[in-house]
MDTraj code that builds the backbone (N, CA, C; nanometers):
import mdtraj as md
import numpy as np

residues = "MET LYS LYS THR VAL MET ALA ALA LEU LEU ALA VAL SER SER MET SER LEU LEU SER ALA CYS ASP GLN GLN GLN SER GLU GLU SER LEU ASN LYS LEU LYS ALA PHE PHE ASN ALA VAL LYS PRO ASP ASN LEU LEU LEU LYS ASN LEU GLN PRO GLY VAL THR THR GLU ALA GLN ILE ARG ASP GLN MET GLY GLU PRO GLU THR GLU ARG ALA PHE THR ASP GLY SER LYS ARG LEU GLU TYR PRO ARG GLY PRO ALA GLY THR THR THR TYR MET VAL ASP LEU ASP ALA ASN GLY ARG PHE VAL SER ALA THR GLN VAL LEU THR ALA GLU ASN PHE ALA LYS VAL ARG PRO GLY MET THR MET ASP GLU VAL ARG ARG LEU LEU GLY LYS PRO THR GLU ILE ALA GLU TYR ARG LEU LYS LYS GLU ARG VAL TRP SER TRP HIS TRP LEU GLU ASP GLY VAL ASN GLN ASP ALA MET PHE ASN ALA HIS PHE GLY PRO ASP GLY ILE VAL THR THR THR SER ARG SER GLU SER ILE ARG GLY GLY GLN ARG".split()
xyz = np.array([
    [16.0957, 11.4364, 10.8900],
    [16.0264, 11.3693, 10.8271],
    [15.8869, 11.2449, 10.9156],
    [15.9547, 11.2633, 11.0080],
    [15.8173, 11.1568, 11.1377],
    [15.7146, 11.2881, 11.1078],
    [15.6808, 11.3954, 11.1384],
    [15.6745, 11.5397, 11.1295],
    [15.5396, 11.4726, 10.9281],
    [15.5728, 11.5070, 10.8188],
    [15.4969, 11.4703, 10.7488],
    [15.4462, 11.3386, 10.7160],
    [15.5320, 11.2725, 10.7460],
    [15.4639, 11.1228, 10.7332],
    [15.2833, 11.1510, 10.8567],
    [15.3288, 11.1472, 11.0062],
    [15.1616, 11.2152, 11.0732],
    [15.1285, 11.3247, 10.9776],
    [15.1812, 11.3843, 10.9272],
    [15.0419, 11.4813, 10.8637],
    [15.0035, 11.4210, 10.7176],
    [15.0188, 11.3344, 10.6004],
    [14.9956, 11.2869, 10.5556],
    [14.8673, 11.1936, 10.6406],
    [14.9603, 11.1101, 10.7447],
    [14.7827, 11.0190, 10.7781],
    [14.7425, 11.0670, 10.7780],
    [14.7215, 11.1895, 10.8766],
    [14.5930, 11.3038, 10.9351],
    [14.5347, 11.3732, 10.8208],
    [14.5866, 11.3906, 10.7435],
    [14.5116, 11.4245, 10.6162],
    [14.4314, 11.3543, 10.5880],
    [14.5360, 11.1953, 10.6022],
    [14.4260, 11.0888, 10.4733],
    [14.2918, 11.0311, 10.5385],
    [14.3148, 11.0484, 10.7253],
    [14.2992, 11.0202, 10.7634],
    [14.1147, 11.1032, 10.7199],
    [14.1481, 11.2672, 10.7743],
    [14.0307, 11.3692, 10.7868],
    [13.9860, 11.2935, 10.6134],
    [13.9709, 11.2349, 10.5494],
    [13.9632, 11.2698, 10.4590],
    [13.8419, 11.1530, 10.3887],
    [13.9030, 11.0262, 10.5010],
    [13.8014, 10.9218, 10.5088],
    [13.7238, 10.9572, 10.5552],
    [13.6882, 10.9838, 10.6890],
    [13.6233, 11.0250, 10.7594],
    [13.5339, 11.1201, 10.6428],
    [13.5815, 11.2813, 10.6391],
    [13.5123, 11.3561, 10.5777],
    [13.3790, 11.2164, 10.4402],
    [13.5155, 11.1376, 10.3355],
    [13.4166, 11.0777, 10.2514],
    [13.3206, 10.9719, 10.3542],
    [13.3205, 10.9777, 10.4189],
    [13.2448, 10.8114, 10.5067],
    [13.0876, 11.0016, 10.5281],
    [13.0699, 11.0506, 10.5972],
    [13.0463, 11.1176, 10.6462],
    [12.9394, 11.1837, 10.5108],
    [12.9919, 11.2365, 10.3702],
    [12.9381, 11.3187, 10.2574],
    [12.8683, 11.1144, 10.2188],
    [12.8947, 11.0419, 10.2013],
    [12.8580, 10.9058, 10.1881],
    [12.7425, 10.8417, 10.2294],
    [12.7210, 10.9053, 10.3982],
    [12.6584, 10.8697, 10.5332],
    [12.4826, 10.9740, 10.4394],
    [12.5574, 11.0844, 10.4212],
    [12.5115, 11.2496, 10.3911],
    [12.3772, 11.1676, 10.2664],
    [12.4225, 11.1401, 10.1736],
    [12.4101, 11.0641, 10.0249],
    [12.2789, 11.0087, 10.0598],
    [12.3224, 10.9309, 10.1133],
    [12.2392, 10.8263, 10.1228],
    [12.0952, 10.8357, 10.2282],
    [12.1294, 10.9441, 10.3463],
    [12.0169, 11.0075, 10.4240],
    [11.9656, 11.0829, 10.2536],
    [11.9972, 11.1628, 10.1406],
    [11.9155, 11.1955, 10.1369],
    [11.8913, 11.1471, 10.0112],
    [11.9161, 11.0324, 9.9445],
    [11.8995, 10.9159, 9.8558],
    [11.7669, 10.8909, 9.9657],
    [11.7513, 10.8302, 10.0534],
    [11.6268, 10.7732, 10.1530],
    [11.4899, 10.8277, 10.1353],
    [11.5840, 11.0071, 10.2057],
    [11.3801, 11.1090, 10.1698],
    [11.3357, 11.1238, 10.0313],
    [11.4864, 11.1380, 9.9321],
    [11.3976, 11.2114, 9.7801],
    [11.2695, 11.0665, 9.7544],
    [11.4117, 10.9282, 9.8215],
    [11.2674, 10.7790, 9.7669],
    [11.1577, 10.7717, 9.8521],
    [11.1576, 10.8506, 9.9974],
    [11.0426, 10.8415, 10.0495],
    [10.9192, 10.9353, 10.0124],
    [10.9665, 11.0719, 9.9478],
    [10.9009, 11.1676, 9.9229],
    [10.8211, 11.1345, 9.7911],
    [10.8936, 11.1193, 9.6808],
    [10.8250, 11.0100, 9.5549],
    [10.7168, 10.8768, 9.6360],
    [10.8011, 10.7909, 9.6760],
    [10.6993, 10.6994, 9.7202],
    [10.5319, 10.7601, 9.7708],
    [10.5354, 10.9380, 9.7998],
    [10.4101, 10.9456, 9.8743],
    [10.3616, 11.0081, 9.8166],
    [10.4131, 11.0554, 9.6577],
    [10.3210, 11.0925, 9.5517],
    [10.3098, 11.0922, 9.4177],
    [10.3798, 10.9491, 9.4512],
    [10.3994, 10.8592, 9.3075],
    [10.2440, 10.7037, 9.3332],
    [10.1823, 10.7624, 9.2061],
    [10.0042, 10.7970, 9.1507],
    [10.0094, 10.5950, 9.1913],
    [9.8673, 10.6352, 9.2018],
    [9.8632, 10.4765, 9.2960],
    [9.8478, 10.3441, 9.1601],
    [9.8672, 10.3397, 9.0885],
    [9.8753, 10.2436, 8.9367],
    [9.9972, 10.2006, 8.9601],
    [10.1162, 10.3499, 8.9907],
    [10.2390, 10.2589, 9.0144],
    [10.3131, 10.2000, 9.1495],
    [10.2288, 10.3165, 9.2746],
    [10.2237, 10.2349, 9.3855],
    [10.2197, 10.1001, 9.3989],
    [10.1470, 10.0373, 9.3401],
    [10.0641, 9.8876, 9.3564],
    [10.1080, 9.7860, 9.2814],
    [10.1930, 9.8536, 9.0821],
    [10.2352, 9.7943, 9.0337],
    [10.2573, 9.6901, 9.0538],
    [10.2510, 9.5272, 8.9794],
    [10.3403, 9.4087, 8.9545],
    [10.3305, 9.3399, 9.1223],
    [10.2107, 9.3584, 9.1617],
    [10.2996, 9.2944, 9.2771],
    [10.1264, 9.2590, 9.2557],
    [10.2774, 9.1313, 9.3275],
    [10.1505, 8.9189, 9.2999],
    [10.2322, 8.8921, 9.4288],
    [10.0460, 8.7854, 9.4340],
    [9.9424, 8.7949, 9.5756],
    [10.0313, 8.5910, 9.5386],
    [10.1661, 8.5769, 9.6281],
    [10.1671, 8.4950, 9.6647],
    [10.3444, 8.4554, 9.6521],
    [10.3798, 8.5837, 9.6054],
    [10.5165, 8.6083, 9.4738],
    [10.6061, 8.6448, 9.5671],
    [10.5075, 8.8386, 9.5386],
    [10.6160, 8.9738, 9.6280],
    [10.5867, 8.9499, 9.7462],
    [10.7586, 8.9682, 9.7713],
    [10.7487, 8.9258, 9.9410],
    [10.7971, 9.1290, 9.9966],
    [10.7860, 9.0753, 10.1261],
    [10.7368, 9.2073, 10.1836],
    [10.8724, 9.2971, 10.1237],
    [11.0488, 9.2462, 10.1168],
    [11.0862, 9.3476, 10.1518],
    [11.0683, 9.3835, 10.0219],
    [10.9929, 9.4096, 9.8663],
    [10.9672, 9.3825, 9.7324],
    [10.8815, 9.5532, 9.7970],
    [10.7813, 9.5626, 9.8163],
    [10.6513, 9.6206, 9.8987],
    [10.7256, 9.7431, 9.9615],
    [10.8701, 9.6730, 10.0495],
    [10.9070, 9.7684, 10.1070],
    [10.9759, 9.8979, 10.0249],
    [11.0369, 9.8869, 9.9764],
    [11.0675, 9.9218, 9.8160],
    [10.9972, 10.0292, 9.7443],
    [10.8950, 9.8915, 9.6891],
    [10.7985, 10.0277, 9.6018],
    [10.7779, 10.0925, 9.5657],
    [10.6948, 10.0323, 9.7399],
    [10.5711, 10.1819, 9.8850],
    [10.5983, 10.2839, 9.9673],
    [10.7307, 10.1546, 10.0020],
    [10.8477, 10.2724, 10.0670],
    [10.7612, 10.2432, 10.1993],
    [10.7826, 10.2848, 10.3418],
    [10.8153, 10.2067, 10.4203],
    [10.6568, 10.2908, 10.5243],
    [10.6151, 10.1298, 10.5856],
    [10.4143, 10.1402, 10.6039],
    [10.4247, 10.2979, 10.7161],
    [10.3220, 10.3637, 10.7336],
    [10.3104, 10.4755, 10.8395],
    [10.2326, 10.3636, 10.9909],
    [10.1837, 10.2602, 10.9484],
    [10.1658, 10.1614, 11.0962],
    [10.2317, 9.9604, 11.0215],
    [10.2401, 9.9002, 11.1049],
    [10.2936, 9.7595, 11.1049],
    [10.1659, 9.7478, 11.2352],
    [10.1241, 9.5680, 11.1957],
    [10.0432, 9.5324, 11.2320],
    [10.0685, 9.3869, 11.2814],
    [10.1128, 9.3330, 11.3584],
    [10.1669, 9.1404, 11.3374],
    [10.0123, 9.0526, 11.4442],
    [10.0397, 8.9790, 11.3889],
    [9.8951, 8.8725, 11.4244],
    [9.8996, 8.7749, 11.4673],
    [9.8797, 8.7358, 11.5273],
    [9.9199, 8.6309, 11.6109],
    [9.9674, 8.4395, 11.4880],
    [9.9198, 8.4866, 11.3857],
    [9.9513, 8.3979, 11.2792],
    [10.0408, 8.3575, 11.1609],
    [10.0952, 8.5123, 11.2103],
    [10.2234, 8.5455, 11.1666],
    [10.2187, 8.6062, 11.0169],
    [10.1034, 8.6463, 11.0244],
    [10.0585, 8.7201, 10.8567],
    [10.1367, 8.8497, 10.9527],
    [10.1277, 8.9516, 10.8191],
    [10.1231, 9.1718, 10.8586],
    [10.0596, 9.2666, 10.8264],
    [10.0066, 9.3180, 10.8975],
    [9.8824, 9.4866, 10.8241],
    [10.0106, 9.5991, 10.8151],
    [10.0233, 9.6019, 10.6536],
    [10.0664, 9.7190, 10.6237],
    [10.0271, 9.8569, 10.6352],
    [10.0308, 9.9395, 10.6938],
    [9.8784, 10.0763, 10.5988],
    [10.0010, 10.1720, 10.5577],
    [9.9177, 10.2307, 10.4679],
    [9.9879, 10.3367, 10.4096],
    [9.9693, 10.4301, 10.3420],
    [9.8844, 10.5359, 10.4242],
    [9.7457, 10.6160, 10.3850],
    [9.9015, 10.7702, 10.2953],
    [9.7717, 10.7771, 10.2080],
    [9.8195, 10.8258, 10.1112],
    [9.8398, 11.0215, 10.1601],
    [9.9755, 11.0629, 10.0674],
    [9.9619, 11.2527, 10.1365],
    [9.8655, 11.2560, 10.2673],
    [9.8996, 11.4308, 10.2439],
    [9.8244, 11.4891, 10.4187],
    [9.7103, 11.4915, 10.3563],
    [9.6807, 11.5035, 10.2802],
    [9.4776, 11.5353, 10.2813],
    [9.4130, 11.4023, 10.1771],
    [9.5606, 11.2517, 10.1785],
    [9.5119, 11.1945, 10.0326],
    [9.4156, 11.1194, 10.0606],
    [9.3300, 11.0964, 9.9826],
    [9.1960, 10.9998, 9.9564],
    [9.1973, 10.9234, 9.9212],
    [9.2894, 10.8390, 9.9543],
    [9.3728, 10.6466, 10.0121],
    [9.4499, 10.6465, 10.0641],
    [9.3680, 10.5373, 10.0578],
    [9.4136, 10.4364, 10.2267],
    [9.4660, 10.3312, 10.2108],
    [9.5545, 10.2394, 10.1572],
    [9.5850, 10.1281, 10.1655],
    [9.6251, 10.0075, 10.2314],
    [9.5976, 9.8716, 10.2792],
    [9.6344, 9.8663, 10.3793],
    [9.6903, 9.6804, 10.3375],
    [9.8158, 9.6882, 10.3305],
    [9.8747, 9.5382, 10.2732],
    [9.8653, 9.4260, 10.3325],
    [9.8619, 9.3268, 10.2724],
    [9.8788, 9.2123, 10.3884],
    [9.9739, 9.1610, 10.3198],
    [10.0287, 9.0820, 10.4481],
    [10.1119, 8.8979, 10.3978],
    [10.0764, 8.8064, 10.4696],
    [10.1197, 8.7219, 10.4453],
    [10.1192, 8.6715, 10.4674],
    [10.2381, 8.5536, 10.5746],
    [10.2281, 8.4499, 10.6683],
    [10.3216, 8.4028, 10.7249],
    [10.4195, 8.3821, 10.6858],
    [10.4217, 8.4030, 10.5613],
    [10.6176, 8.4157, 10.5392],
    [10.6337, 8.4701, 10.4747],
    [10.5905, 8.6279, 10.5033],
    [10.6056, 8.7935, 10.3868],
    [10.6206, 8.7848, 10.2963],
    [10.5039, 8.6986, 10.1869],
    [10.4449, 8.6923, 10.1019],
    [10.3111, 8.8097, 10.0856],
    [10.2972, 8.8929, 9.9961],
    [10.1700, 9.0296, 9.9560],
    [9.9681, 8.9431, 9.9017],
    [10.0192, 8.9333, 9.9966],
    [9.8038, 8.8677, 9.9976],
    [9.7532, 8.9307, 9.9080],
    [9.8233, 9.0791, 9.9282],
    [9.6403, 9.1842, 9.8434],
    [9.6527, 9.3329, 9.9457],
    [9.5714, 9.4227, 9.8661],
    [9.5735, 9.6017, 9.8962],
    [9.4684, 9.5876, 9.9264],
    [9.4092, 9.7113, 9.9755],
    [9.2677, 9.6815, 10.0051],
    [9.3112, 9.8606, 10.0149],
    [9.1836, 9.9275, 9.9739],
    [9.1943, 10.0860, 9.9857],
    [9.0741, 10.1074, 10.0881],
    [9.0694, 10.1361, 10.1532],
    [8.9595, 10.1230, 10.3050],
    [8.9084, 10.1914, 10.2767],
    [8.9432, 10.3606, 10.2542],
    [8.8180, 10.4882, 10.2800],
    [8.7485, 10.4987, 10.1657],
    [8.6688, 10.3589, 10.2727],
    [8.5525, 10.3320, 10.1147],
    [8.3816, 10.3672, 10.2007],
    [8.2834, 10.4407, 10.1550],
    [8.1262, 10.4204, 10.1540],
    [8.1309, 10.2959, 10.3211],
    [8.1626, 10.1517, 10.2113],
    [8.1144, 10.0151, 10.3215],
    [8.1514, 10.0592, 10.4287],
    [8.2971, 10.0530, 10.4887],
    [8.4277, 10.0789, 10.6112],
    [8.3382, 10.1829, 10.6819],
    [8.3055, 10.2777, 10.6986],
    [8.2727, 10.4106, 10.6809],
    [8.1133, 10.3947, 10.7867],
    [8.1265, 10.2500, 10.7086],
    [7.8814, 10.2451, 10.7711],
    [7.9763, 10.0963, 10.8769],
    [8.0661, 10.0625, 10.8599],
    [8.0968, 9.9896, 10.9712],
    [8.2266, 10.0352, 11.1658],
    [8.1978, 10.1767, 11.1137],
    [8.1801, 10.2115, 11.2200],
    [8.1093, 10.3116, 11.3105],
    [8.0820, 10.1931, 11.4516],
    [7.9843, 10.2519, 11.5141],
    [7.9541, 10.2435, 11.6371],
    [7.8847, 10.3458, 11.7139],
    [7.8859, 10.3679, 11.8218],
    [7.9828, 10.2316, 11.9522],
    [8.0991, 10.3169, 12.0431],
    [8.1596, 10.1629, 12.1238],
    [8.2548, 10.1546, 12.0418],
    [8.3147, 10.2251, 12.0021],
    [8.3923, 10.1073, 11.8575],
    [8.5697, 10.2188, 11.9442],
    [8.6230, 10.0735, 11.9806],
    [8.7270, 10.1946, 12.0376],
    [8.8890, 10.2628, 11.9570],
    [8.9167, 10.3600, 11.9732],
    [8.9922, 10.4210, 11.8655],
    [9.1190, 10.3149, 11.8220],
    [9.1414, 10.1397, 11.8315],
    [9.2078, 10.1430, 11.7747],
    [9.1447, 10.0815, 11.6617],
    [9.0593, 9.9878, 11.7598],
    [8.9495, 9.9489, 11.6474],
    [8.8968, 10.0893, 11.4802],
    [8.8895, 10.1643, 11.5431],
    [8.8794, 10.2647, 11.3873],
    [8.9880, 10.2365, 11.3510],
    [9.1207, 10.2553, 11.3961],
    [9.2301, 10.3184, 11.3143],
    [9.2912, 10.1590, 11.2201],
    [9.2703, 10.0780, 11.3043],
    [9.2470, 9.9377, 11.2468],
    [9.2018, 9.9459, 11.1658],
    [9.0534, 9.9820, 11.1277],
    [8.9528, 10.0040, 10.9530],
    [8.9806, 10.0978, 10.8802],
    [9.0820, 10.1904, 10.9344],
    [9.0326, 10.3078, 10.8316],
    [9.1803, 10.3557, 10.8220],
    [9.2430, 10.3320, 10.9244],
    [9.3774, 10.3803, 10.9008],
    [9.4490, 10.5536, 10.9902],
    [9.5045, 10.5825, 10.9401],
    [9.5536, 10.6870, 11.0219],
    [9.4344, 10.8131, 10.9370],
    [9.4128, 10.8740, 11.0341],
    [9.3049, 11.0182, 11.0215],
    [9.4225, 11.0720, 10.9129],
    [9.3036, 11.2002, 10.8500],
    [9.3557, 11.2889, 10.8274],
    [9.3968, 11.4731, 10.9002],
    [9.2798, 11.4538, 11.0048],
    [9.2685, 11.5728, 11.0273],
    [9.2335, 11.4643, 11.2412],
    [9.2863, 11.5351, 11.3285],
    [9.2459, 11.4806, 11.4357],
    [9.1860, 11.6066, 11.4962],
    [9.0873, 11.6852, 11.5805],
    [9.0166, 11.8152, 11.6558],
    [9.0186, 11.7637, 11.7375],
    [8.9995, 11.8196, 11.9191],
    [9.0043, 11.8504, 11.9470],
    [8.8982, 11.9214, 12.0486],
    [8.7770, 11.9264, 12.1044],
    [8.6945, 12.0114, 12.1768],
    [8.7033, 11.9531, 12.2918],
    [8.7957, 12.0374, 12.4067],
    [8.7567, 12.0523, 12.5482],
    [8.6347, 12.0837, 12.6304],
    [8.5744, 12.1788, 12.5356],
    [8.4360, 12.1971, 12.6631],
    [8.3206, 12.0488, 12.5879],
    [8.3255, 12.0413, 12.4974],
    [8.2702, 11.8898, 12.5066],
    [8.2819, 11.7693, 12.5406],
    [8.4073, 11.7524, 12.5702],
    [8.5368, 11.7072, 12.6058],
    [8.5373, 11.4947, 12.4926],
    [8.4861, 11.6490, 12.3676],
    [8.4989, 11.5037, 12.2328],
    [8.6199, 11.5196, 12.1473],
    [8.6648, 11.4049, 12.1149],
    [8.8216, 11.4159, 11.9694],
    [8.7505, 11.3415, 11.8663],
    [8.7553, 11.4335, 11.7812],
    [8.6663, 11.3700, 11.6323],
    [8.8549, 11.3537, 11.4970],
    [8.8174, 11.2106, 11.4791],
    [8.8779, 11.2641, 11.3862],
    [8.8200, 11.2034, 11.2563],
    [8.9075, 11.2382, 11.1696],
    [8.8255, 11.2927, 11.0131],
    [8.9553, 11.2388, 10.9040],
    [8.8960, 11.1569, 10.7879],
    [8.9570, 11.1329, 10.7065],
    [8.8734, 11.1580, 10.5573],
    [9.0191, 11.2550, 10.5169],
    [8.9693, 11.3005, 10.3896],
    [8.9561, 11.1750, 10.2517],
    [8.8046, 11.1535, 10.2087],
    [8.7966, 11.1205, 10.0991],
    [8.6782, 11.1486, 9.9612],
    [8.6906, 11.0585, 9.8538],
    [8.6557, 11.0706, 9.7597],
    [8.4562, 11.0139, 9.7768],
    [8.3987, 11.0587, 9.8363],
    [8.2508, 11.0239, 9.8143],
    [8.1262, 10.9457, 9.7228],
    [8.1964, 11.0445, 9.6412],
    [8.1453, 10.9188, 9.4624],
    [8.2270, 10.7916, 9.4095],
    [8.3194, 10.8046, 9.4816],
    [8.4615, 10.8073, 9.3929],
    [8.5643, 10.8349, 9.3184],
    [8.5071, 10.8987, 9.2601],
    [8.5853, 10.9876, 9.1733],
    [8.6213, 11.1145, 9.2065],
    [8.5187, 11.2033, 9.2040],
    [8.5680, 11.3653, 9.2698],
    [8.5019, 11.4993, 9.3941],
    [8.3970, 11.3944, 9.4278],
    [8.3500, 11.4532, 9.5340],
    [8.4043, 11.3970, 9.6980],
    [8.5012, 11.5258, 9.7178],
    [8.5238, 11.5060, 9.8623],
    [8.4302, 11.5667, 9.8983],
    [8.5467, 11.4624, 10.0598],
    [8.3996, 11.4956, 10.1927],
    [8.4741, 11.4502, 10.3232],
    [8.4327, 11.4249, 10.4039],
    [8.5306, 11.4647, 10.5321],
    [8.4474, 11.3202, 10.6320],
    [8.5029, 11.2094, 10.6890],
    [8.4417, 11.0990, 10.7846],
    [8.4890, 11.1486, 10.9133],
    [8.3431, 11.1573, 10.9098],
    [8.4222, 11.1942, 11.0698],
    [8.3837, 11.1269, 11.2037],
    [8.4629, 11.0927, 11.2984],
    [8.3897, 10.9751, 11.3807],
    [8.4563, 11.0356, 11.5780],
    [8.3358, 11.0615, 11.6420],
    [8.3629, 11.1156, 11.7211],
    [8.3506, 11.0037, 11.8290],
    [8.4919, 11.0663, 11.9341],
    [8.4634, 10.9489, 12.0699],
    [8.4446, 11.0963, 12.2225],
    [8.4195, 10.9727, 12.2364],
    [8.3603, 11.0717, 12.4197],
    [8.5321, 11.0424, 12.5370],
    [8.6088, 11.1129, 12.6150],
    [8.6803, 11.1397, 12.7040],
    [8.7110, 10.9279, 12.7346],
    [8.6239, 10.8652, 12.7441],
    [8.6965, 10.7199, 12.7294],
    [8.7439, 10.7208, 12.5935],
    [8.7212, 10.7447, 12.5214],
    [8.8027, 10.7093, 12.3501],
    [8.7195, 10.6156, 12.2600],
    [8.6051, 10.5905, 12.3247],
    [8.4386, 10.5102, 12.2972],
    [8.4203, 10.5990, 12.1617],
    [8.3757, 10.5729, 12.0534],
    [8.2965, 10.6403, 11.9833],
    [8.1565, 10.5826, 12.0167],
    [8.1334, 10.7724, 12.0005],
    [7.9488, 10.8504, 12.0399],
    [7.8519, 10.8277, 11.9336],
    [7.9547, 10.9344, 11.8217],
    [7.8629, 10.8964, 11.6966],
    [7.9770, 10.9041, 11.5512],
    [7.8973, 10.9222, 11.4112],
    [7.9758, 10.9382, 11.3118],
    [7.8848, 11.0846, 11.2715],
    [7.9960, 11.1495, 11.1542],
    [7.9290, 11.2430, 11.0880],
    [8.0080, 11.2552, 10.9455],
    [7.9868, 11.2829, 10.9068],
    [8.0083, 11.3490, 10.7394],
    [8.0053, 11.5302, 10.7363],
    [8.1110, 11.5843, 10.6768],
    [8.1394, 11.7349, 10.6223],
    [8.1423, 11.7874, 10.5443],
    [8.1919, 11.8608, 10.4666],
    [8.2493, 11.9343, 10.3848],
    [8.3224, 11.9269, 10.3416],
    [8.4369, 11.8683, 10.2838],
    [8.6237, 11.9143, 10.2277],
    [8.5861, 12.0153, 10.1811],
    [8.6916, 12.1409, 10.2044],
    [8.6921, 12.3109, 10.1627],
    [8.8325, 12.2133, 10.1107],
    [8.8930, 12.2990, 9.9786],
    [9.0466, 12.2914, 9.9114],
    [9.0331, 12.1038, 9.9656],
    [9.0849, 12.0419, 9.8993],
    [9.1971, 11.9493, 9.9149],
    [9.2033, 11.8753, 10.1000],
    [9.0459, 11.8893, 10.1369],
    [9.0932, 11.8712, 10.3201],
    [9.0712, 11.9528, 10.3622],
    [9.1064, 12.0373, 10.4041],
    [9.1672, 12.1538, 10.4900],
    [8.9918, 12.1976, 10.5035],
    [8.9756, 12.2027, 10.5725],
    [8.8019, 12.2672, 10.6250],
    [8.8510, 12.3996, 10.7618],
])
top = md.Topology()
chain = top.add_chain()
for i, resn in enumerate(residues, 1):
    res = top.add_residue(resn, chain, resSeq=i)
    for name in ("N", "CA", "C"):
        top.add_atom(name, md.element.get_by_symbol(name[0]), res)
traj = md.Trajectory(xyz[None], top)
């Protein structure tokens, strides 16, 4: 009798553990699926119904997913970075006030922002302005690192790459433009 009870308890414990593992795997799978959907979600759905002063950070993360980076400022405000796709042509910076409420969403891969990149800027300054680069190339013989962003030069359909060239000290030495071949791959 004791063996039967022990076997039953062991079976129930095993089923509980398996159920917990299945639930954890299901949650992980659901989170991965949600992250994938957010990565390919059209911009109009990504930014839909964001209301300044109303939408919370939690609502933004639920709708847009986890940001690539998050920067907190001394006044308590935050900036969340959302690059779109591995060779996407948009990166959104989402600003939150000190209370964690939505202020604005700005597409930063623009001619105006690229024009702000000047020799003497640090890698961090460029990253804060433009977000995560599409590509990073190392040229050891030239002692140069080049960050490139895929963007729509005419705002609609003319793919191009904006390039920031950094010296060994991590400081911008020059910028350039290059053609984009097949959606950002060069």
